[in-house]
Steps between C-alpha positions, in 0.01 A plus 500: 500500500415161648427499872469218753172562684406373844131493588446499877170329588387530864226250585295448815237225480462524123440132418216594265703758308874429524519252209321743267725785613819300439385369162403851393851625574658201321280560192577873513874433503457308174269758347733789584817309411632547852761299686364487851444328830217488752572529871193382690498612863261277691420729791394249762210347306294240685329360190647307203692794352842348574425156357351654184814709450717192557316335208553810286874501582519146359341633181686831464876517563496878550292502821642519848300516824565666833286377791413686820386313810249778573378807307745790493309728265503564128768769530738278694433216257572720199821637653636154582410381151688794347829414664473130422415567135754487219352746249616854428136610457247414771122524521238384749203300378280365782385141519132595474508498115348850472789622287586394148880497498514589131334833577821617669758284320395647166663825616838343577672686209434826687758389755766602247414860590361497856557319828133450591190420297190586703163361385160656550168323454295613201210252529397630842148357479642154570497610865205602714390862534612497865847371410533765227408780739747375761773488235419855388513627859825312568662636184404856589638476854831346389557741211420801718711378792812420298482742207439238232263471203464125462186340360532183708730369772407135557570336166768260377783749472813388314821612669861476399613309807807714560280802583360316802837440664501842666140474619425411861155342488302549820154372399432128525137533384317647202653848529837366389421566131426865566803535729733364231358737239523803729860431598614408147338804339629720781852379414450623144475174306344527155169326446218455251130445570318251277137381467427143608182294526394311811328162498213399725605293798411135437448393859515633855505858624771761496698532825571867428170622648518334842524703821852374569610606150344845549683549830825386339451756221446780754813395687701480178376841388600669828838322509578602142394860569739510796780347294462733201442827685689459828747215540628437149446822310807464280451302179684172475777492237393372161629151427787508247344200323177685424379665180450817703872514585590438134267776383650745751851412381395561139349835598809605691727414204281696258527808722881490524 
């Protein structure tokens, strides 16, 4: 089945990387034979990110840009990009050019059978020992807290957009990816985990390891715990447009 894919690309002061990130997605669309669009969310950048994207829009007709006057966070940027996108499949690829879009788009055919494709990094040595240990600790805490067995929570997950309509996203920062996975899996949506490679960052430093990001993750974790176990314990209904709903209907008919 042919799908229209929307790549949401949050960017905050990524003038050194944004052009490479956009061109990588454009090349990956061609390589994977995908009909797609890129939604760049310029999250209050104070450098040349916006003007660079304006030049790219003149070159590529499938790019649109959303601009924030001041930073709102990667989660808020992603969420706004989702609802202004036109694709039935959505994925986040940051503007730092760490991710090769083809690594996730190559698995698009799996969306015939699942509603989420969740990547995990197999070339872990591309990151520092400290970053790997933090990721291992984070994965253990999240899996233990929410009864999951995921290999990785912060990758470029592909979602069927209809499954996100019943999700109330609370996190505006980096925890948003984990929150979406927890709530979607908790609702019973079918998913597949796939191996993906990560590229080395070309320029600048990751914003995921700052103190403000760490505090936002703690806040997001506690808020999601409260939501799942206390305030919103009942699973959201499965979207009728999802593969999961179709599979359940097929199962019910076979049991009649």
